[in-house]
N, C-alpha and C positions, 0 to 999 in steps of 0.2 A: 650614558651617564646614569641611567636608571639602574643598570646592573651593578655599577660601581657603588652607587649609593646604597643599594640593598646589601652588598657585601660589607660595607662599613657598618651598617645598622646591625648586622649579625656579629661582627667581630668586636666592636667597641665595648659591649657589656662583658664579653669574655676577658678582654684586656683589663677592664676595670676591676673585675672580680679577682683576677690573678694578682694585680697590684695590691689590692686590699689584703689578700691572703699573705702576700710577701711582707707587707707592713706589719701584720699581726705577728708573724713568726720571727721576723728579724728584729723588730722593735722590742721594747721592754714590756711587752704585753704578755709574754709567756707565763709570767707569774700571776697575772690577774685571774680572777674567777670567771665563771661562765658569763655572768651578767655584764661584767666589765668588758669582756671581749665582744659580746653581742652589741653592747651600746656603741662601741668603737666602730664596728662594721656597719651598723645601721646609720651612724652619723656620716659614713662615707657614701650612703645611698644604696647599700646592698639590701635587697628585700629579705624579710625575716625567714622565708622558706629557704633561701639560699644561705643565709647565716647559719641556720640549723645544719645544713649539709656540710658547710665549711668547718663547723665546730664539732662534727660527728655527734650530733645530738638530734632531738626532735623539735618540731615547731612548737609543740605544747610546752616542753621544758624551757625553751628559750622565752616564750611568752610568760611563763610562771616566774622565771628568774627576773625578768625585767619588771614584772608587776610588783614583786617584792621590793625591788629597789625603789620603784616609784612610790609605793606605799610608805616606805621608810622615809623618803624625802618629804612627803606631805606631812607626816607626823612630826618631823623635825621642824618644819616651817611653822607649824601651829603651836609648837612648844609642848606637844603631847607625845606620849609614847604610844605606839600602835598596840591595840588590844589583841591578845591572843585568843583565838577561837577555841571553844570547848569541842573536844572530839565527840562524835556521835557514836 
């Protein structure tokens, strides 16, 4: 039973990632931007490092894209526009 349980523990994440990838490409998400795709995959429980690999991107760019979306939502909730930062 231990060997079978170990085998299941190894394959379930692979199956889950494969299904998430298929949903992303078969569904209407082809037209979404990077942040939209990343949010969808993370909502399915896929880790951000794996999301970056699935979207042929880097961990840093995924984090930045999601951060911009989050900042935009916070500004909209407060009724304020997000401030643009001055370049150094």
